[in-house]
C-alpha positions, 0 to 999 in steps of 0.5 A: 617311721615305726615298724609293726610290733615295734612297740611292745609292753610286756607282760601280757595281762591275764585280766579278761577286763584287759584284752588290749593295753595298746592295739599295735598289731594290725599294721600287717593286716592292711596295706594302707590302714593304721587303725587305733593310732592318733597323731598331734601335729604329725599326720600318719602314713603307712609304709608298706614294707618300709620297716625292719625286715620288710615289715610295715612302718608308720611314718609322720607326714607333717614335718613342721609341727613343734612337738609332733607325736604319734600314739595311742590311748591306753586301756586304763583297766590294765593300769594297776598300781605296781605293775611294770611295763617294759616299753620299746619303740624302734625309730628312724629319722628321715629327712622328707626332702632327700630321704636320708637318715639323720642321726640324733644321739644323746647330748645332741641338742636336736630334739631327739625322739622320746616315749611318754605317757600323758596322764589326764587326772581330771578334765583340764589337768594333765601330767607327762611321764617320761618313759624313754628319752635316749637310744639303747646301745649300740646306736646305729647312725644310719638305721633303726634305733631303739628307744626303751624304757620301764614304766611302773604304774602309780596311783596317779596313773591308776586313777587317771581318766585318760592315759595316752602313750606317745612316741614324740618325733623330736626335731621339727622337719624330720 
C-alpha cells in the first residue's frame, strides 16, 4: 500500500509543455478511485484513511503474481537529458490473510520492493532502469518504510517512445 503523495519527483517543472510528470495527487479527492495508476499482475484497491497519518493508500489486491507492480506512464516531454529527479515511495508490506506487517530488508532473499523505470526505446525493445532497491534508514520492521533513489535522465530515456514508473511489490503473497 502507498499513501497519497508517497511518490514525489522533484524539482517541479517550469516548462509549460510539462505539466504533470506523474499524476499522484488525486487519491485524496475520491473515496474509491485511483486514477492514472496502472497494475501488472497486481490489481489495485484504494484504502481510504489507511495511509500515513490517515491519508489514502493504494494496495495491490492480487497476491499470487510472480513480479507484480503498480505504476504510471511518465510524460516524456519532462524527460530532458541531464535532469535529475529524487524519487520516493513509502511502502508497507502486509500479509493479506492475517493483515500482519512483514519485514523485508537489505540482505534478505525475499524479493523486497523496488522502484524502476521501464524504458521502451522502440516498439518491442525495452530496458529497465533500477532507481531504488532498498529502504532508507532507519528501517521500521513493523511500519511504513521509504524507498528512495535519484535518477538522472540520459539520452536513452530522453528519446524513449514510452517510460513507465513502477513500484514493484516484491515477494509473491504480500
